[in-house]
N, C-alpha and C positions, 0 to 999 in steps of 0.2 A: 376651866373658865366658868363653868356653870356653879361652882361653889362660892365664887366671889360676887355673882350677881346678886342684885337685889330681888327679892321674892316677888315684888311686883312687877319686874321688868319681862317683857316677852323673851321665850325660849329660843326663838330663831332671830338672833341679832344679824346684821349684816358683816361680811368679814373685815371691813375697813375700821370698825369700832375696837379698839384695844382695852384690854382690861388695865386697872389702876397698877402702876408700877412696871408695865411692859413697855418695850420700845414700839414707837408708831412707825412703822415700817413705810406705810404711805405719805408720812411728812417726810421723811429721810428720801424716798425716792423722788418725790416732787422736788426738794430741796436741790437735789444735784440734777435734776433734769431743767430748773430753773437757771442755775449756773451755767449749764451748758448751753442753753437756748441763747441767754445773754449774750455770750462769748461768740456763738455761730451768727447771731445777728449783727453783733459789732463788727465781726470780721468782716461780713457781707457787706456792711454798709461803708467801710473804708475802703474795701475793694472796688465797689461801685463810685465811691466818692474819686478815686485816682484814676477813673477809665479816660478822662480827657488827657491827663499827663502821659499816661502810657501810649495813647493814640498819637499825641504830638512828640513823643520823643524819637520818632523817625524822621521828623521835618527840620527846619531850620533851627539854630540855637535860640535865636530870638523870640521865634514863635513858640518853642517850647517854654522858654523863661516866662513870657506873657501867660501862657496857660499855667503853668504852675503858680502862680502869684493870684490867679482868679481862682483857682481851686483852693488854695489857702484861705484866701478871703471868704470864701462862700464856707469853708469848715469852721473858722472861728468868728464870723458874724452871723449865720445861719440865714442869709439872704442868697436866695436860690438863684436868682437872675445871674449872679456871678459865674455859678457852676454852668448854667445854661450857656453863657456868653463864652466860657473856656471850652464848653463841647463843641459849639459852633465854628470857634477860632482852630479847634484841632481837627475838624473835619474839612476846613477849606485849607487849599494850598495857597500860600502866599508866592507872589512872583518874587524870582530871583533878580533883584535890581543891581546888586552891588556888582556881579560878574561881568555883564557887558559894560558897565559903567568903567570898572578899572581896566578892562580890554581896551575900552577907546582911549583911555588916558594914557595908557602903553603905548598905542599906536601913534598917538598924536606927537608924543615924547620922541618916538622914533623917526618920524616925519622931521620934525624940527631939529633932530641932529644931537639931541642931548639925552644922555641916559638917565634914568630914574636915579634919585638919591640912594635911596633903600628900596628894595622889593621885597615885600612881606608875603610869605606864603600864608594864604589864609586858611587852609585846611590845618595846618600844625601851628601856626602863629609864630614861626621862627623868621628869622631875615636871613634872606641869601643876597650875596653878590657886596660889594663893597661900594662907597661912596662915588659919587658920580665922577669927581676929579681924578680918582685913581684908575678909573675903567675907561672912560671917555679919551678918545683919540683927539689929537688937536689937529685941524686941518691944515696941510702943508701950504706954505707960501709959494706964489707963482715963480719965484727965482728958483727954489728947490726942484721943483717938478720939471722946470726947463733944464736945469743942470743934470738932473738923473735921465733924461731923455737923452741929452748929448753923450753920456757915458754909455748908454747901450746902444749908441749908433742910430737912435731915432732923430729925424729932424724936426 
């Protein structure tokens, strides 16, 4: 390296200065480091960005969908209030109003004497049972009840 130097240059040059025609090792190392750093920071950003969605995944379906939409809006619009709203919604538990109301509705139908038209299982979304006309029993007429009582020996 000393034979390629200018005679006016100092003889003790730092190690990061390369001679003409040689590979600049420091530039290659910094290029690889820059690519790795961008990938790591981007992965951390996306992992942090999906934090509300991962937290709301254990909750109700409606709450999860709202949080997911808020997070997508925050990602594409760069309006951070959407992400904060999604995080706060994921942290709070919404009360389950549909289960007690459906229980009340089925109890009132039983009291009224009519079976529900179609019973829908909310956990799987499948219908169970048949239409009300096929499953409900018609009340007996008084004459039929009296004739059955006579047949069995009741007065």
